[in-house]
DRENLO-218930 format. One record per residue: residue number from 1; residue in three letters; x, y negated, z negated of N, C-alpha, C in turn. Coordinates in steps of 0.1 Angstrom, whole numbers, plus 2048, in hexadecimal, padded with zeros to 3 digits. Layout:
N
[NUM 'Ala' [X Y Z] [X Y Z] [X Y Z]]
...
% end
This chain:
203
[1 'Leu' [321 3CA 78E] [32C 3D1 78B] [32D 3D8 77C]]
[2 'Leu' [326 3D0 774] [325 3D7 765] [31E 3E3 766]]
[3 'Gln' [312 3E0 76F] [308 3EF 76F] [312 3FA 773]]
[4 'Gly' [31B 3F8 780] [323 403 786] [32E 409 77D]]
[5 'Leu' [333 3FF 774] [33C 402 76B] [337 40C 75E]]
[6 'Thr' [32A 408 759] [324 40F 750] [322 41F 758]]
[7 'Ser' [31E 41E 763] [319 42B 76B] [327 433 76B]]
[8 'Met' [331 42E 76E] [33E 434 770] [341 43A 762]]
[9 'Gly' [342 432 757] [344 438 74B] [33A 444 745]]
[10 'Leu' [330 443 748] [327 44F 742] [32A 45A 74B]]
[11 'Arg' [32D 45B 759] [331 466 760] [33D 46A 75C]]
[12 'Phe' [349 460 759] [356 467 753] [354 46D 747]]
[13 'Val' [34C 468 73A] [348 46F 72D] [343 47B 730]]
[14 'Thr' [338 47C 73A] [332 489 739] [33C 493 740]]
[15 'Leu' [343 48F 74B] [34F 498 74F] [357 49E 743]]
[16 'Ile' [35D 494 73C] [365 499 735] [361 4A2 727]]
[17 'Met' [353 49F 724] [34E 4A7 719] [34A 4B5 71F]]
[18 'Cys' [344 4B5 72A] [341 4C2 731] [34E 4CB 734]]
[19 'Phe' [35B 4C8 737] [367 4CE 739] [36B 4D2 72C]]
[20 'Ser' [36D 4C7 723] [373 4C9 715] [36B 4D5 710]]
[21 'Ser' [35D 4D3 70F] [357 4DE 706] [359 4EC 70C]]
[22 'Ser' [35B 4EC 71D] [35B 4F9 721] [369 502 720]]
[23 'Val' [375 4F7 71D] [382 4FC 719] [383 500 70C]]
[24 'Leu' [37D 4F9 703] [37C 4FE 6F5] [377 50B 6F4]]
[25 'Val' [36A 50F 6F9] [361 51D 6FB] [36B 527 6FD]]
[26 'Leu' [372 524 70B] [379 52A 712] [386 531 70B]]
[27 'Glu' [38D 527 701] [398 52A 6F9] [395 531 6EF]]
[28 'Val' [389 52F 6EA] [382 539 6DD] [381 545 6E1]]
[29 'Leu' [37A 547 6EF] [377 557 6F2] [383 560 6F3]]
[30 'Gly' [38E 558 6F7] [39B 55B 6FA] [39E 562 70B]]
[31 'Glu' [3A8 56A 70C] [3AB 56D 719] [3A3 578 720]]
[32 'Val' [3A0 577 72B] [395 583 732] [39E 58F 734]]
[33 'Pro' [399 59B 735] [3A1 5A3 735] [3A7 5A7 744]]
[34 'Met' [3A0 5A4 74E] [3A6 5A4 75A] [3B4 59C 75D]]
[35 'Ala' [3B5 592 753] [3C4 588 754] [3CE 58E 74C]]
[36 'Arg' [3CB 598 742] [3D8 59D 73E] [3DD 5A8 744]]
[37 'Gly' [3EC 5A7 742] [3F5 5B0 74A] [3F7 5A9 756]]
[38 'Ser' [3F3 5A0 75A] [3F7 599 766] [404 58E 763]]
[39 'Glu' [408 58C 75A] [415 585 757] [423 58C 75D]]
[40 'Met' [42A 586 75E] [438 588 760] [440 57F 75A]]
[41 'Ile' [44B 588 757] [458 581 74D] [462 57C 757]]
[42 'Thr' [465 570 756] [46D 569 75F] [475 55E 758]]
[43 'Glu' [480 557 760] [48A 54D 756] [481 542 752]]
[44 'Met' [474 540 759] [46B 536 757] [463 538 74A]]
[45 'Gly' [465 544 748] [45C 54D 73D] [451 557 744]]
[46 'Thr' [446 558 738] [43D 562 73C] [430 558 746]]
[47 'Ile' [432 55F 752] [428 555 75D] [421 561 764]]
[48 'Ser' [417 55D 769] [40D 561 773] [40B 55A 77F]]
[49 'Phe' [402 55E 787] [3FF 554 794] [3F4 54C 790]]
[50 'Phe' [3EE 54E 785] [3E4 544 780] [3EA 539 77A]]
[51 'Thr' [3F4 53C 771] [3FD 534 76B] [402 52B 773]]
[52 'Met' [409 52D 77E] [40E 528 78A] [406 520 791]]
[53 'Leu' [3FA 522 794] [3F1 51B 79B] [3EB 510 790]]
[54 'Tyr' [3EB 512 785] [3E4 507 779] [3F3 4FD 77A]]
[55 'Trp' [400 504 77B] [40A 4F5 777] [40B 4EF 786]]
[56 'Thr' [408 4F5 791] [409 4EF 79D] [400 4E3 7A1]]
[57 'Val' [3F2 4E7 79D] [3E7 4DE 79D] [3EA 4D1 790]]
[58 'Glu' [3F1 4D8 786] [3F3 4CD 77C] [3FF 4C4 780]]
[59 'Thr' [409 4C7 785] [413 4BE 78B] [40F 4B6 798]]
[60 'Ile' [407 4BB 7A0] [403 4B3 7AB] [3FA 4A9 7A7]]
[61 'Thr' [3F1 4AA 79B] [3E9 4A1 798] [3F1 495 78F]]
[62 'Thr' [3FC 499 78C] [407 492 782] [3FF 48D 773]]
[63 'Val' [3F9 49A 76E] [3F3 49D 761] [3FC 49D 759]]
[64 'Gly' [405 4A8 759] [40F 4AC 74D] [40B 4B6 747]]
[65 'Tyr' [414 4BE 73F] [40E 4CA 739] [406 4C8 72D]]
[66 'Gly' [40A 4BE 725] [402 4B6 719] [409 4C2 70D]]
[67 'Asp' [401 4BB 703] [404 4C0 6F5] [3FB 4CE 6F2]]
[68 'Tyr' [3F0 4CF 6F7] [3E6 4DA 6F6] [3E2 4E1 702]]
[69 'Pro' [3EC 4E6 70A] [3EB 4EF 716] [3E1 4F8 715]]
[70 'Pro' [3D8 4FD 71D] [3CD 508 71D] [3D6 513 71D]]
[71 'Thr' [3D2 51F 718] [3DC 529 717] [3D2 539 71E]]
[72 'Thr' [3C5 536 721] [3BE 53E 727] [3BE 53E 735]]
[73 'Trp' [3BB 547 73D] [3B8 547 74F] [3AE 53E 74E]]
[74 'Leu' [3A2 541 74A] [396 539 74E] [398 52A 747]]
[75 'Ser' [39D 52A 73C] [3A0 51B 736] [3A7 510 742]]
[76 'Arg' [3B2 518 745] [3BA 512 750] [3B1 512 75C]]
[77 'Ala' [3AA 519 760] [3A3 519 76E] [399 50B 76B]]
[78 'Val' [392 50B 75F] [389 4FF 75F] [394 4F6 75B]]
[79 'Thr' [39C 4F3 757] [3A6 4E7 758] [3AA 4E5 763]]
[80 'Thr' [3AD 4EC 76B] [3B3 4E9 778] [3A4 4E3 781]]
[81 'Leu' [399 4E7 77F] [391 4E0 785] [38C 4D3 780]]
[82 'Leu' [390 4D2 776] [390 4C2 76D] [398 4BC 773]]
[83 'Met' [3A2 4BF 777] [3B0 4B8 77C] [3A9 4B5 78B]]
[84 'Ile' [3A4 4BD 793] [3A2 4B9 7A0] [397 4AE 79F]]
[85 'Thr' [38E 4B4 796] [37F 4AA 798] [384 49E 791]]
[86 'Gly' [38B 49C 789] [391 48F 783] [396 484 78C]]
[87 'Phe' [39E 48B 793] [3A7 483 79F] [39C 480 7AA]]
[88 'Ala' [395 486 7AD] [38A 486 7B7] [380 479 7B3]]
[89 'Phe' [37D 47D 7A4] [371 471 7A0] [378 464 7A0]]
[90 'Leu' [385 466 79A] [38C 457 799] [38E 44E 7A6]]
[91 'Gly' [38E 457 7AE] [391 44E 7BC] [385 44B 7C2]]
[92 'Val' [37A 453 7C3] [36A 44F 7C6] [364 444 7BD]]
[93 'Glu' [366 444 7B1] [360 43B 7AA] [368 42E 7AB]]
[94 'Met' [375 42A 7AC] [37E 422 7AD] [379 41A 7BB]]
[95 'Glu' [379 421 7C5] [372 41B 7D4] [364 417 7D2]]
[96 'Arg' [35E 41C 7C9] [34E 416 7C5] [350 409 7BE]]
[97 'Ile' [357 40A 7B6] [358 3FD 7AF] [35F 3F1 7B9]]
[98 'Phe' [369 3F6 7C1] [36D 3EA 7C7] [364 3E7 7D2]]
[99 'Ser' [35B 3EF 7D5] [351 3EC 7DF] [348 3E4 7D8]]
[100 'Ile' [343 3E5 7D0] [33A 3DB 7C8] [340 3CD 7C6]]
[101 'Met' [34C 3CE 7BF] [351 3C2 7BD] [353 3BC 7CA]]
[102 'Ser' [356 3C1 7D6] [357 3BA 7E3] [34C 3B5 7E9]]
[103 'Arg' [341 3BC 7E8] [332 3BA 7EA] [32E 3AC 7E4]]
[104 'Arg' [330 3AC 7D5] [32F 3A3 7CD] [335 394 7D1]]
[105 'Lys' [341 396 7D3] [348 38B 7D7] [342 386 7E5]]
[106 'Lys' [33E 38C 7EB] [337 389 7FA] [32F 37D 7F7]]
[107 'Phe' [326 37E 7EA] [31D 374 7E9] [31D 36D 7DC]]
[108 'Ala' [32C 36B 7DD] [330 365 7CD] [333 355 7D1]]
[109 'Gly' [32F 350 7DC] [334 344 7DD] [328 338 7D7]]
[110 'Ser' [32B 32B 7DD] [31F 324 7D6] [31A 319 7E1]]
[111 'Tyr' [311 311 7E0] [30B 309 7EC] [313 2FD 7EC]]
[112 'Arg' [316 2F8 7F7] [31B 2EA 7F8] [30F 2E2 7FE]]
[113 'Lys' [311 2D4 7F3] [305 2D0 7F7] [307 2C6 804]]
[114 'Thr' [2FF 2C6 80D] [300 2BD 819] [2F5 2B3 81A]]
[115 'Ser' [2F4 2AA 826] [2EB 29F 825] [2D9 2A4 824]]
[116 'Arg' [2D7 2AF 827] [2C8 2B7 82B] [2C5 2BB 81A]]
[117 'Arg' [2B9 2BA 817] [2B2 2BF 80D] [2B6 2CE 80C]]
[118 'His' [2B5 2D4 7FF] [2B6 2E4 800] [2AE 2EA 7F7]]
[119 'Val' [2A8 2F6 7FA] [29E 2FB 7F2] [2A8 308 7ED]]
[120 'Val' [2A2 30D 7DF] [2AA 317 7D9] [2A0 323 7D8]]
[121 'Leu' [2A0 32E 7DB] [296 339 7DB] [299 344 7D1]]
[122 'Val' [292 348 7C9] [296 351 7BC] [287 356 7BA]]
[123 'Gly' [288 362 7B2] [27B 367 7AE] [278 375 7B0]]
[124 'Gly' [26C 379 7AC] [269 386 7AD] [269 38A 7BF]]
[125 'Gly' [262 382 7C5] [261 384 7D4] [26E 386 7DB]]
[126 'Val' [279 37D 7D8] [285 380 7DC] [28C 38E 7D7]]
[127 'Gln' [28E 38E 7CB] [295 399 7C2] [28F 3A6 7CA]]
[128 'Gln' [282 3AA 7CB] [27C 3B3 7CF] [27C 3B4 7DC]]
[129 'Ala' [27C 3AC 7E4] [27E 3AA 7F4] [272 3AC 7F9]]
[130 'Asp' [268 3A6 7F4] [25A 3A6 7FB] [258 39F 807]]
[131 'Glu' [25A 3A8 810] [25B 3A2 821] [250 39C 823]]
[132 'Leu' [244 39E 821] [23A 395 829] [23A 387 81E]]
[133 'Leu' [23C 386 815] [23C 378 80B] [246 371 810]]
[134 'Leu' [253 378 811] [25E 371 814] [25E 36B 824]]
[135 'Leu' [258 373 82C] [259 36D 839] [24E 365 83A]]
[136 'Ala' [244 365 831] [236 35A 831] [240 34C 82E]]
[137 'Phe' [244 34D 823] [24D 342 81E] [255 33B 82B]]
[138 'Leu' [25F 342 830] [269 340 837] [262 338 846]]
[139 'Glu' [25A 340 84B] [252 338 857] [24A 32C 852]]
[140 'Glu' [247 32A 848] [245 31D 843] [24E 313 842]]
[141 'Leu' [25A 317 83D] [264 30E 838] [26C 30A 846]]
[142 'Phe' [26F 313 84F] [274 311 85B] [26B 30F 866]]
[143 'His' [262 30C 868] [256 30A 872] [25C 301 87D]]
[144 'Met' [25A 303 886] [261 2FD 894] [25A 2F1 893]]
[145 'Ser' [251 2EC 890] [24C 2DF 892] [252 2D2 88B]]
[146 'Tyr' [259 2D8 881] [25F 2CE 87A] [270 2D2 87A]]
[147 'Arg' [274 2D9 882] [284 2DA 882] [28D 2D3 880]]
[148 'Ser' [28A 2C6 883] [295 2BE 880] [295 2B9 870]]
[149 'Ser' [28E 2BE 868] [28D 2BC 85B] [290 2C7 851]]
[150 'Trp' [294 2D1 85A] [295 2E1 854] [2A2 2DE 846]]
[151 'Pro' [29C 2E4 83C] [2A7 2E3 830] [2B2 2EF 82F]]
[152 'Asp' [2BB 2EB 827] [2C3 2F8 826] [2B9 301 819]]
[153 'Leu' [2BF 30E 81B] [2B8 317 813] [2C3 320 80D]]
[154 'Val' [2C0 322 7FE] [2CA 329 7F5] [2BF 335 7EF]]
[155 'Ile' [2C2 340 7F3] [2BC 34C 7F0] [2C6 353 7E6]]
[156 'Met' [2BF 357 7D9] [2C7 35B 7CF] [2BF 368 7CA]]
[157 'Cys' [2C8 372 7C9] [2C3 37F 7C2] [2CD 384 7B8]]
[158 'Ala' [2C8 38D 7AF] [2D3 390 7A3] [2DA 398 7A8]]
[159 'Glu' [2D9 3A3 7AE] [2DC 3AD 7B5] [2E1 3AD 7C4]]
[160 'Val' [2ED 3B1 7C8] [2F3 3AF 7D2] [2EB 3BB 7DE]]
[161 'Asp' [2E6 3C6 7D8] [2DB 3CD 7E1] [2D0 3C5 7E6]]
[162 'Ser' [2C9 3BD 7DF] [2BE 3B3 7E0] [2C3 3AB 7EB]]
[163 'Val' [2CF 3A5 7E8] [2D4 39A 7F2] [2D4 39D 802]]
[164 'Glu' [2DA 3AA 801] [2DD 3B2 80D] [2D1 3B4 813]]
[165 'Gln' [2C6 3B9 80E] [2B9 3BD 813] [2B0 3B0 819]]
[166 'Val' [2B4 3A8 810] [2AB 39B 814] [2B2 392 820]]
[167 'Lys' [2C1 394 821] [2C7 38E 82E] [2C2 399 83B]]
[168 'Asp' [2C1 3A3 838] [2BF 3B0 844] [2AF 3AA 847]]
[169 'Ile' [2A5 3A9 840] [298 3A4 842] [297 397 84A]]
[170 'Ile' [29F 38E 846] [2A1 37F 84D] [2A7 380 85A]]
[171 'Ser' [2B0 385 85A] [2BB 38B 865] [2B3 390 874]]
[172 'Gln' [2A7 397 86E] [29F 39D 876] [292 395 87C]]
[173 'Gln' [28F 38D 876] [286 387 875] [281 377 879]]
[174 'Leu' [28E 36E 873] [28E 361 876] [297 35D 880]]
[175 'Pro' [294 354 886] [29D 34E 893] [2AC 34B 88F]]
[176 'Trp' [2B2 34C 898] [2C3 34A 894] [2C7 33D 88F]]
[177 'Glu' [2BE 333 894] [2BE 325 891] [2BA 322 881]]
[178 'Ala' [2B2 328 87D] [2AC 329 86F] [2B6 330 867]]
[179 'Arg' [2BD 33B 86A] [2C5 342 862] [2D4 33B 860]]
[180 'Gln' [2D6 331 867] [2E3 329 865] [2E0 320 85A]]
[181 'Gln' [2D3 31E 856] [2D0 315 84A] [2CF 31C 83C]]
[182 'Ile' [2D2 32A 83C] [2D2 332 82F] [2DE 336 828]]
[183 'Leu' [2E1 335 81C] [2EB 339 816] [2E7 346 80C]]
[184 'Tyr' [2ED 34E 80B] [2E9 35C 803] [2F2 35C 7F8]]
[185 'Leu' [2EF 35D 7E9] [2F5 35D 7DF] [2F0 367 7D3]]
[186 'Ala' [2FB 370 7CC] [2F7 377 7C5] [2F8 372 7B6]]
[187 'Gly' [2EE 371 7AF] [2ED 36A 7A3] [2E3 36A 79C]]
[188 'Ser' [2E0 368 78E] [2D5 367 786] [2CE 359 785]]
[189 'Pro' [2C3 359 788] [2BA 34A 783] [2BD 347 773]]
[190 'Leu' [2BF 350 76C] [2C4 34E 75D] [2D0 349 758]]
[191 'Ser' [2D8 34B 763] [2E5 345 760] [2EA 33A 766]]
[192 'Glu' [2EC 32F 75D] [2EF 323 75E] [2F9 320 76B]]
[193 'Thr' [304 327 769] [310 327 775] [309 32B 781]]
[194 'Asp' [300 336 780] [2FB 339 790] [2F2 32E 795]]
[195 'Leu' [2E8 325 78B] [2E1 31C 791] [2EA 310 795]]
[196 'Gln' [2F4 30D 78F] [2FC 303 792] [304 306 7A0]]
[197 'Arg' [307 313 7A4] [30C 319 7AE] [302 316 7BC]]
[198 'Ala' [2F6 316 7B7] [2E9 313 7C1] [2E6 304 7C3]]
[199 'His' [2ED 2FB 7BA] [2E9 2EE 7B8] [2D9 2EB 7B6]]
[200 'Cys' [2D3 2F3 7AD] [2C8 2F5 7A7] [2C1 2E6 7A2]]
[201 'Gly' [2CC 2E0 79F] [2C8 2D4 798] [2C4 2C7 7A6]]
[202 'Ser' [2C9 2C8 7AF] [2C5 2C0 7BB] [2BC 2C7 7C5]]
[203 'Ala' [2B8 2D2 7C2] [2B0 2D9 7CD] [2A0 2D2 7CB]]
% end
């Protein structure tokens, strides 16, 4: 989640810096010759098609006219593009953040201790989803010759993507009976809270 927020913040700052510098340059350069003479004097004031286009987008996006409105045709065009881009950017990024939060919540539970012994699996082989190493371990842990004494297995990965990747591998290779003994958690072995969620003290 923190990585997603940081990434969104950097993209937002980049967007603001690019558009603000563009508007500054266009205002300093002044109006383009092709836009001169296109204004009309009405009861609203001196307007043109480009002015009304800018005003319409500004109204739809609920931005408001502001204390420092752009005055040239090109700077208004860039500002209009910024309004539309910013509106779309906010929607896409918020959906992305909510998706990350939802996925993380999916693996945010904790292991409930049962009468069976349990094993907690963490480390590089899990985090990097080493399929051969992981399956070799699981085949030994859930061997059919001692099915009656199968333990519960808690698999913990720091990243949600890694949890989902490990879960996909196990879903394809491990029998259904063994999969019922497995709980997937998103957490760090360096966090005492996450270790308590996995009941590492009694594993």
